[in-house]
VMD Tcl script that draws the C-alpha trace (Angstrom):
set ca {
  {-69.85 26.10 -87.70}
  {-73.19 27.08 -88.57}
  {-75.45 24.27 -89.87}
  {-78.77 24.59 -91.70}
  {-81.22 21.80 -90.82}
  {-83.39 20.68 -94.00}
  {-84.92 17.69 -91.93}
  {-88.38 18.03 -90.58}
  {-87.15 17.45 -86.93}
  {-83.57 18.52 -87.02}
  {-82.64 14.84 -87.53}
  {-79.83 15.65 -89.97}
  {-78.09 17.94 -87.31}
  {-78.22 15.79 -84.63}
  {-76.71 13.02 -87.15}
  {-74.16 15.68 -88.22}
  {-72.95 16.24 -84.44}
  {-72.64 12.32 -83.83}
  {-70.76 11.77 -87.45}
  {-69.15 14.89 -87.97}
  {-65.41 13.16 -87.72}
  {-66.37 10.90 -90.58}
  {-64.79 11.79 -93.99}
  {-66.31 11.15 -97.34}
  {-69.21 9.14 -95.66}
  {-72.04 7.70 -97.55}
  {-75.80 7.57 -97.06}
  {-79.02 5.93 -98.13}
  {-82.25 7.65 -97.79}
  {-85.08 5.70 -98.38}
  {-88.54 7.58 -99.25}
  {-86.52 10.71 -100.27}
  {-88.62 13.70 -100.64}
  {-87.03 16.82 -102.68}
  {-83.35 17.64 -102.48}
  {-83.94 20.42 -99.80}
  {-87.11 20.52 -97.70}
  {-87.63 17.80 -95.76}
  {-84.03 16.01 -96.45}
  {-82.36 13.90 -94.17}
  {-79.29 14.06 -96.38}
  {-78.88 17.43 -97.91}
  {-76.87 18.66 -94.78}
  {-74.52 15.78 -95.71}
  {-74.41 16.24 -99.28}
  {-73.09 19.85 -98.52}
  {-70.59 18.67 -96.48}
  {-69.05 16.20 -99.10}
  {-70.75 13.08 -98.39}
  {-72.46 11.11 -101.21}
  {-75.21 8.61 -101.16}
  {-78.41 6.87 -102.72}
  {-81.82 8.33 -102.69}
  {-84.71 6.19 -103.18}
  {-87.88 8.05 -103.82}
  {-91.48 6.81 -105.66}
  {-92.12 10.59 -106.78}
  {-90.88 11.05 -110.51}
  {-91.10 14.53 -109.82}
  {-88.73 14.34 -106.93}
  {-86.46 12.20 -108.72}
  {-85.63 14.94 -111.41}
  {-85.40 17.14 -108.75}
  {-83.01 15.19 -106.83}
  {-81.09 14.40 -109.88}
  {-80.50 17.92 -110.94}
  {-79.70 19.18 -107.26}
  {-77.43 16.31 -106.54}
  {-75.49 15.27 -109.76}
  {-72.78 13.22 -107.55}
  {-75.61 10.94 -105.87}
  {-77.28 8.03 -107.26}
  {-80.95 8.60 -107.44}
  {-83.36 5.72 -108.22}
  {-87.01 5.62 -108.74}
  {-87.53 2.77 -105.92}
  {-89.33 1.56 -102.93}
  {-87.70 -0.39 -100.00}
  {-90.15 -3.04 -98.31}
  {-89.69 -5.92 -95.88}
  {-90.75 -8.30 -98.79}
  {-91.14 -8.65 -102.46}
  {-94.94 -7.66 -103.74}
  {-96.91 -4.79 -105.46}
  {-97.76 -1.42 -104.48}
  {-100.53 1.14 -105.20}
  {-98.93 4.16 -106.36}
  {-100.72 7.51 -105.70}
  {-99.71 10.33 -107.56}
  {-99.62 13.41 -105.14}
  {-99.55 16.85 -106.97}
  {-97.02 19.66 -105.78}
  {-97.92 22.17 -103.64}
  {-98.08 25.74 -105.28}
}
mol new
graphics top color blue
foreach p $ca { graphics top sphere $p radius 0.5 }
foreach p [lrange $ca 0 end-1] q [lrange $ca 1 end] { graphics top cylinder $p $q radius 0.2 }
display resetview
């Protein structure tokens, strides 16, 4: 079976090798980027898994919702404790 890695350091392929026997798995991607480039969960989505993606970027949130209609995509951050954060808007690369 040929696999395409979308993660920065092939983490998705390494995880897939360990979890490939799991049918209908689910994932939580905290700090999700776009739906493909840099994604640790796109490979799993393509294999039928479904999950939840958390992102602070509204642009990436829109892209995720379009590309992954079966996932739950939320504009959220995860932290060890409650509090406030400074949100920086980073423009998309050309």
